[in-house]
C-alpha positions as CSV (number, residue, x, y, z in Angstrom):
1,M,-11.5,-8.9,39.5
2,T,-14.4,-10.4,37.6
3,D,-17.1,-12.7,38.7
4,A,-17.3,-16.2,37.3
5,G,-19.8,-15.2,34.7
6,E,-17.9,-12.1,33.5
7,S,-14.9,-12.0,31.2
8,V,-12.6,-9.3,30.0
9,R,-11.7,-9.2,26.3
10,W,-9.2,-6.9,24.6
11,L,-9.5,-5.9,21.1
12,A,-6.4,-4.4,19.5
13,R,-6.8,-2.8,16.1
14,D,-4.8,-0.2,14.2
15,R,-7.1,2.7,13.6
16,R,-5.2,3.9,10.6
17,P,-5.6,2.3,7.2
18,S,-2.8,-0.1,6.2
19,I,0.3,1.4,4.7
20,L,-0.6,-0.4,1.5
21,K,-4.0,1.3,1.4
22,Q,-2.5,4.7,2.3
23,A,0.0,4.3,-0.5
24,A,-2.7,3.3,-3.0
25,D,-4.8,6.4,-2.0
26,L,-1.8,8.7,-2.5
27,Y,-0.9,7.2,-5.9
28,E,-4.5,7.5,-7.0
29,A,-4.4,11.1,-6.0
30,G,-1.6,11.5,-8.5
31,L,1.4,11.9,-6.2
32,S,4.9,10.8,-7.3
33,V,7.0,8.1,-5.6
34,R,9.0,10.9,-3.8
35,Q,5.8,12.6,-2.6
36,V,4.3,9.3,-1.3
37,A,7.6,8.4,0.4
38,A,7.7,11.8,2.1
39,G,4.0,11.6,3.1
40,L,4.3,8.2,4.6
41,R,7.8,8.9,6.0
42,I,9.5,5.9,4.5
43,S,12.4,5.6,2.1
44,K,12.0,6.0,-1.7
45,T,13.4,2.5,-2.1
46,E,10.7,1.1,0.2
47,I,7.9,3.1,-1.4
48,G,9.0,1.9,-4.8
49,R,8.7,-1.7,-3.6
50,L,5.4,-0.8,-2.0
51,R,4.2,0.7,-5.3
52,L,4.8,-2.6,-7.0
53,R,2.8,-4.4,-4.3
54,V,0.0,-1.9,-4.6
55,S,-0.1,-2.4,-8.4
56,D,0.1,-6.2,-8.1
57,A,-2.7,-6.2,-5.6
58,G,-4.8,-4.3,-8.2
59,L,-5.3,-1.3,-5.9
60,I,-4.0,1.1,-8.7
61,V,-3.6,1.0,-12.4
62,S,-0.8,3.2,-13.6
63,K,-0.4,4.6,-17.0
64,D,2.8,2.5,-17.4
65,D,0.7,-0.7,-16.7
66,T,-1.7,-0.1,-19.6
67,A,1.2,0.7,-22.0
68,A,3.3,-2.3,-21.1
69,G,0.3,-4.7,-20.6
70,T,1.6,-5.7,-17.1
71,T,0.5,-5.3,-13.6
72,N,3.7,-4.3,-11.9
73,G,5.2,-1.8,-14.3
74,H,7.8,-4.2,-15.7
75,S,7.7,-5.6,-19.2
76,P,7.7,-9.4,-19.2
77,T,10.4,-9.3,-21.8
78,Q,12.9,-7.3,-19.7
79,L,15.1,-9.6,-17.6
């Protein structure tokens, strides 16, 4: 029980970096999609999508991005 002047506050926070940040760090370290997927224990399909989000967020710049002139690894002319 608390007195009238006291209050209880809870603060919930994940102590690990977000999965987006973790993926960005692993990609920056030079790991492949398969290695990042294994490290984060998620599917290759999901990590591939996450790689696009990481790139779109500007957290990494891949060699494909500079060659294609895009931010997500896809050429704007490919549909």
